[in-house]
Structures are given as C-alpha cells and as structure tokens.
C-alpha positions as CSV (number, residue, x, y, z in Angstrom):
1,X,72.1,-65.8,-23.5
2,X,69.9,-62.8,-24.6
3,X,66.4,-62.6,-25.9
4,X,67.4,-62.6,-29.5
5,X,69.2,-66.0,-29.3
6,X,66.2,-67.9,-27.7
7,X,64.2,-70.0,-30.0
8,X,60.5,-69.1,-29.9
9,X,59.4,-72.3,-31.7
10,X,57.4,-74.8,-29.7
11,X,57.3,-77.6,-32.2
12,X,54.8,-76.4,-34.8
13,X,53.8,-73.3,-32.7
14,X,55.6,-70.1,-33.4
15,X,55.7,-67.4,-30.7
16,X,58.6,-65.4,-32.2
17,X,56.3,-62.4,-33.0
18,X,54.5,-62.5,-29.7
19,X,56.7,-64.0,-26.8
20,X,54.1,-63.7,-24.1
21,X,51.2,-66.0,-23.1
22,X,48.1,-64.4,-21.7
23,X,47.1,-66.2,-18.5
24,X,43.5,-67.3,-18.5
25,X,43.3,-68.0,-14.7
26,X,41.3,-64.8,-14.1
27,X,38.6,-65.6,-16.7
28,X,35.5,-66.7,-14.9
29,X,37.0,-65.7,-11.6
30,X,37.9,-62.0,-11.2
31,X,37.0,-61.1,-14.8
32,X,33.4,-61.7,-16.1
33,X,32.6,-62.3,-19.7
34,X,32.6,-58.6,-20.7
35,X,35.9,-57.9,-19.0
36,X,37.5,-61.2,-20.3
37,X,36.3,-60.5,-23.9
38,X,37.7,-57.0,-23.7
39,X,41.1,-58.3,-22.6
40,X,41.2,-61.0,-25.2
41,X,40.2,-58.7,-28.0
42,X,42.9,-56.2,-27.0
43,X,45.5,-58.9,-26.6
44,X,44.9,-60.3,-30.1
45,X,44.5,-56.8,-31.7
46,X,48.0,-56.0,-30.4
47,X,49.5,-59.1,-31.9
48,X,49.2,-61.5,-29.0
49,X,49.0,-65.2,-29.9
50,X,48.8,-67.6,-27.0
51,X,46.1,-67.9,-24.4
52,X,46.9,-70.2,-21.4
53,X,44.2,-71.9,-19.4
54,X,43.6,-75.2,-17.5
55,X,40.6,-77.3,-17.0
56,X,40.7,-76.7,-13.2
57,X,40.4,-72.9,-13.5
58,X,38.6,-71.7,-11.4
59,X,37.3,-74.5,-9.2
60,X,38.7,-72.8,-6.1
61,X,36.0,-70.1,-6.3
62,X,32.8,-70.8,-4.3
63,X,30.1,-71.7,-6.7
64,X,32.5,-72.7,-9.5
65,X,33.2,-76.3,-10.4
66,X,36.2,-76.0,-12.8
67,X,36.2,-75.3,-16.5
68,X,35.0,-71.7,-16.2
69,X,38.1,-70.2,-17.8
70,X,37.9,-72.6,-20.8
71,X,34.2,-71.9,-21.2
72,X,34.8,-68.2,-21.2
73,X,37.5,-68.6,-23.9
74,X,35.1,-70.8,-25.8
75,X,32.3,-68.2,-25.7
76,X,34.8,-65.5,-26.9
77,X,35.9,-67.7,-29.8
78,X,32.3,-68.4,-30.8
79,X,31.5,-64.7,-30.6
80,X,34.4,-63.5,-32.7
81,X,35.3,-66.4,-34.9
82,X,39.0,-65.8,-34.1
83,X,40.1,-69.4,-33.6
84,X,42.8,-69.1,-36.3
85,X,44.2,-66.0,-34.6
86,X,45.1,-67.6,-31.3
87,X,47.0,-70.6,-29.9
88,X,45.0,-72.2,-27.1
89,X,46.9,-73.9,-24.3
90,X,45.2,-75.8,-21.5
91,X,46.0,-78.5,-19.0
92,X,44.8,-81.7,-17.4
93,X,45.1,-83.5,-14.0
94,X,43.4,-81.1,-11.5
95,X,39.8,-80.8,-12.5
96,X,37.5,-82.2,-9.7
97,X,35.8,-84.5,-12.2
98,X,39.0,-85.5,-14.1
99,X,41.8,-85.9,-11.5
100,X,45.1,-87.5,-12.4
101,X,46.9,-88.6,-15.5
102,X,45.7,-92.1,-16.3
103,X,45.3,-92.8,-20.0
104,X,41.5,-92.9,-19.7
105,X,41.3,-89.7,-17.7
106,X,43.6,-87.8,-20.1
107,X,41.4,-88.7,-23.0
108,X,38.1,-87.9,-21.2
109,X,39.5,-84.6,-19.8
110,X,40.8,-83.5,-23.2
111,X,37.4,-84.2,-24.8
112,X,35.7,-82.2,-22.0
113,X,38.1,-79.3,-22.5
114,X,37.5,-79.3,-26.3
115,X,33.7,-79.1,-25.7
116,X,34.1,-76.2,-23.3
117,X,36.4,-74.4,-25.7
118,X,34.2,-75.1,-28.7
119,X,37.0,-76.2,-30.8
120,X,38.3,-79.3,-32.5
121,X,41.9,-79.1,-31.3
122,X,44.0,-77.9,-28.5
123,X,47.2,-76.2,-29.7
124,X,49.3,-77.0,-26.5
125,X,48.1,-79.5,-24.0
126,X,49.9,-79.9,-20.7
127,X,50.1,-82.5,-18.0
128,X,49.4,-79.9,-15.2
129,X,50.8,-81.7,-12.1
130,X,52.5,-85.0,-11.9
131,X,50.4,-88.0,-10.9
132,X,52.6,-90.3,-8.8
133,X,49.9,-93.1,-9.0
134,X,50.2,-93.4,-12.8
135,X,53.3,-94.6,-14.6
136,X,54.9,-91.8,-16.7
137,X,55.0,-94.1,-19.7
138,X,51.2,-94.5,-19.6
139,X,50.6,-90.7,-19.5
140,X,53.2,-90.1,-22.2
141,X,51.5,-92.6,-24.5
142,X,48.0,-91.1,-23.8
143,X,49.2,-87.6,-24.8
144,X,50.9,-89.0,-27.9
145,X,47.6,-90.7,-29.0
146,X,45.8,-87.3,-28.7
147,X,48.3,-85.9,-31.2
148,X,47.8,-88.9,-33.5
149,X,44.1,-88.4,-33.3
150,X,44.3,-84.7,-34.2
151,X,42.9,-83.5,-30.9
152,X,46.2,-81.9,-29.7
153,X,48.9,-80.2,-31.8
154,X,51.8,-80.1,-29.2
155,X,52.4,-81.6,-25.8
156,X,53.6,-79.7,-22.7
157,X,54.7,-80.7,-19.1
158,X,54.1,-78.5,-16.0
159,X,55.3,-78.8,-12.4
160,X,57.3,-82.0,-13.0
161,X,60.6,-82.9,-11.3
162,X,63.7,-83.2,-13.5
163,X,63.7,-87.0,-12.8
164,X,60.1,-87.4,-14.0
165,X,60.8,-85.3,-17.0
166,X,63.6,-87.6,-17.9
167,X,61.3,-90.6,-17.4
168,X,58.8,-89.1,-19.8
169,X,61.4,-88.7,-22.5
170,X,62.7,-92.2,-21.9
171,X,59.2,-93.4,-22.7
172,X,59.1,-91.2,-25.8
173,X,62.4,-92.7,-27.1
174,X,61.5,-96.3,-26.1
175,X,58.0,-96.2,-27.7
176,X,58.5,-93.7,-30.5
177,X,56.0,-91.3,-29.0
178,X,55.4,-87.6,-29.9
179,X,57.8,-85.4,-27.9
180,X,56.8,-82.7,-25.4
181,X,57.9,-79.3,-26.6
182,X,57.1,-77.1,-23.6
183,X,57.7,-76.9,-19.9
184,X,55.7,-74.7,-17.6
185,X,57.3,-74.0,-14.2
186,X,56.9,-71.5,-11.4
187,X,59.6,-69.0,-12.2
188,X,60.1,-65.2,-11.8
189,X,62.6,-62.7,-10.3
190,X,61.7,-63.7,-6.7
191,X,61.1,-67.4,-7.3
192,X,64.3,-68.8,-9.0
193,X,64.2,-72.4,-7.9
194,X,63.6,-73.4,-11.5
195,X,67.3,-72.6,-12.2
196,X,68.5,-75.3,-9.8
197,X,67.5,-78.4,-11.8
198,X,64.4,-78.0,-14.0
199,X,66.3,-75.6,-16.3
200,X,68.9,-78.4,-16.9
201,X,66.1,-80.8,-17.9
202,X,64.7,-78.2,-20.3
203,X,68.1,-77.8,-21.9
204,X,68.6,-81.6,-22.1
205,X,65.3,-82.2,-23.8
206,X,64.9,-79.0,-25.9
207,X,61.9,-77.8,-24.0
208,X,60.7,-74.2,-24.4
209,X,59.9,-72.7,-21.0
210,X,56.7,-70.7,-20.3
211,X,56.9,-69.6,-16.7
212,X,53.7,-69.1,-14.7
213,X,53.3,-66.6,-11.9
214,X,55.7,-64.6,-14.0
215,X,54.9,-61.4,-12.0
216,X,54.8,-63.2,-8.6
217,X,51.1,-62.8,-8.0
218,X,51.4,-59.1,-8.9
219,X,54.3,-58.2,-6.7
220,X,56.6,-57.6,-9.7
221,X,54.2,-55.0,-11.1
222,X,55.6,-52.6,-8.4
223,X,52.1,-52.1,-7.0
224,X,53.0,-53.6,-3.6
225,X,55.0,-51.2,-1.6
226,X,55.4,-50.3,2.1
227,X,52.0,-49.2,3.5
228,X,50.2,-50.0,0.2
229,X,47.6,-52.8,0.0
230,X,46.0,-53.0,-3.4
231,X,42.4,-54.3,-3.7
232,X,43.2,-57.6,-5.3
233,X,42.4,-61.3,-4.5
234,X,46.1,-61.9,-4.9
235,X,47.2,-59.2,-2.4
236,X,48.2,-61.6,0.4
237,X,50.3,-63.8,-2.0
238,X,52.1,-60.8,-3.4
239,X,52.7,-59.1,0.0
240,X,54.8,-62.0,1.3
241,X,57.6,-60.9,-1.1
242,X,57.9,-57.5,0.5
243,X,61.1,-58.2,2.5
244,X,64.6,-57.0,2.3
245,X,65.3,-59.0,-0.9
246,X,61.9,-58.0,-2.4
247,X,62.6,-54.3,-1.8
248,X,66.0,-54.7,-3.4
249,X,64.4,-56.3,-6.5
250,X,61.9,-53.5,-6.7
251,X,64.6,-50.8,-6.5
252,X,66.5,-52.5,-9.4
253,X,63.3,-52.8,-11.4
254,X,62.5,-49.2,-10.8
255,X,65.9,-48.2,-12.3
256,X,65.7,-50.5,-15.3
257,X,62.1,-49.5,-16.0
258,X,62.9,-45.8,-15.8
259,X,65.8,-46.2,-18.2
260,X,63.3,-47.5,-20.8
261,X,60.3,-45.4,-19.8
262,X,58.2,-48.6,-19.3
263,X,56.2,-50.0,-16.5
264,X,57.9,-52.1,-13.8
265,X,56.0,-55.2,-14.9
266,X,57.4,-54.9,-18.4
267,X,61.0,-55.0,-17.1
268,X,60.3,-58.0,-14.9
269,X,58.9,-59.9,-17.8
270,X,61.7,-58.9,-20.1
271,X,64.2,-60.2,-17.6
272,X,62.4,-63.6,-17.7
273,X,62.5,-63.6,-21.5
274,X,66.2,-63.1,-21.3
275,X,66.8,-66.3,-19.3
276,X,68.1,-69.5,-21.0
277,X,65.3,-71.7,-22.3
278,X,62.5,-69.2,-21.7
279,X,60.2,-68.7,-24.7
280,X,57.3,-66.7,-23.3
281,X,56.3,-65.7,-19.8
282,X,52.7,-66.2,-18.8
283,X,50.9,-63.2,-17.2
284,X,47.3,-62.3,-16.7
285,X,45.2,-59.2,-16.9
286,X,41.6,-58.8,-15.6
287,X,41.3,-55.3,-17.2
288,X,42.6,-53.8,-20.4
289,X,44.6,-51.1,-18.6
290,X,46.6,-53.9,-17.0
291,X,47.4,-55.4,-20.4
292,X,49.6,-52.5,-21.6
293,X,52.6,-53.5,-19.5
294,X,52.4,-57.1,-20.7
295,X,52.2,-56.1,-24.3
296,X,55.1,-53.7,-23.9
297,X,57.3,-56.5,-22.5
298,X,57.1,-58.4,-25.8
299,X,59.4,-56.0,-27.6
300,X,61.4,-54.7,-24.6
301,X,65.1,-55.6,-25.0
302,X,67.2,-55.2,-21.8
303,X,70.9,-54.7,-22.1
304,X,73.2,-57.4,-20.7
305,X,74.1,-55.0,-17.8
306,X,70.4,-54.5,-17.0
307,X,69.8,-58.3,-17.0
308,X,72.8,-58.7,-14.6
309,X,71.6,-55.9,-12.4
310,X,68.2,-57.6,-11.9
311,X,69.8,-61.0,-11.5
312,X,72.1,-59.8,-8.8
313,X,69.4,-57.9,-7.0
314,X,67.3,-61.1,-6.8
315,X,70.1,-63.4,-5.8
C-alpha cells in the first residue's frame, strides 16, 4: 500500500491536503507563547490542519499542573481568530485532576479542556490511556454522549490493546454508539511493535492511524550521531536508539533523503505515511526552523523501492 491509496478521512475530518498532525506536547514546556505562536502560525500558513494535544501536557514539568499545552493553543486561537483553520485534537485520562475514563471524569475533563482551549468543540477527542478500572462500555458511551451534545466531533483511541479496542467496538455495535475513527499508537521506523497486533485492529475497525513519537524523540531527524549530543530535553530518549540497528536505519534514511534532496526527518515521516492504515504522523517543533522538514514530508512520495529499503533496514 502506498501513500496515495490511504484514506485521509477521519469521519468528518479531512486530512487529505495536510497528512501531518503538529504535536502540541512542546507548547508550554520547551516552547513559550512566542515560540509556540510562531510555530502554529507557520504551520497553518503552510497548509497544516491538525494540532494534537492532551490535557496532561505538560504536567511532568516542575511548576506545571497539566493543561499548559491546551491553554497555549487557546491563547493562540483567541489571538488570531483561526479556529476554523485548524482541527484540534486532545485527550483525556492522565491529567492529575481528571484521572481515568469513568463517565463522569470524561465529561468533566472534556469541559475543562474546552475551557482551556477557548472553544465550543473538540474536533478529535481521544481516550489517552486505557483505564482498567472502568468498563470499556462505560467509556465508549461517555464519549458518544459528548458527540451527541456537540462537544466533540470525532472519537479517537490511544494506547489501547487490540482486545480492548475490540471491546470498545462491541459496545458501539451493541448500544448504537458513535464509532471511533482514529487510533494513536507509538509507531516509527525504530518502534514497530504496532505492526504486530494493533495494526490488525485498525484494519478490522476502519481506524485511521496517527502515530506519536513519529521521529523517535528526535532520533529520526538524523541529528543524533556518534559523538554528537544535541542540546535537547529529549536527547537521552533519542540516544538509546543509536545502536547497530539504529545506525543502519540512519544510513538508509541518508540515502533516501539525499535522493529527494530533503531532510532526513522528511523521509522518516514519509515512510510512516506509506504504511497501511496510517493517515498522518504526529511530530512536534519548538522552533519554526524545525518545522520545514515536517511540512516537506506532507508531499514527499517515496518509491516502493525506497519504502522497502527503509523497512528492511529497520527490521
């Protein structure tokens, strides 16, 4: 399957002209308002459509309490009046004040996210991480009611096992609920566990896939090489991939990127887009100069041979 045969429709949301989601995890963390607004402005000006956040971003930072990313996006929307130009995706289950996926918590967290975002609806709302203490049917019904009430346009699932995804859809069929349209897994050239079982669930249920950590914490930008330690909060996470396999992947990416005269990151994202079920990778930028490679990937078409070259190198 090639890029051109993958549907870019997530229910009522169309990403066909912009098959990339801008990760909002850096907003309110490594990017302040000025930097975040500049990235968002440039992304939309270049035709980008979807911005991906979560209510927990970035509670892990000392002094933060969660919701910083959504609040930053909300201030940007209020400043520019560009709500109709973007599709806002966010998630529930991990915010310190709104943990889990009980029906009451899903509703309360969604309302809190809407307030931070300064909008009356969320375009794509994800169950961020499964909640083993809450029946899947209860969560599925809660999300469906948000759609009925106009607070959410489309439903997504993130970090769920294939078995729990099947349970969600069993509840949908049994109760006549609104169906999820998107799946957000951890997936990239050096993290391919998604292909073992989750991909099958996406195919079974017609879920469009939006992989997070699409650039492996920056490793697949090609910045991390022998003897090079970039100044980045993600440096340690990226450096763990610099083994024999990782170097093999970088060599292949260098070849493919050079053939198209594009950045290494663009080739890595284009490989993801070429995979079955993938609609749009998610990648973040804390500066506008980091955005160019992401935008280039939206129109980069790899040959079948190049896709195979990268697939084989990362096996």
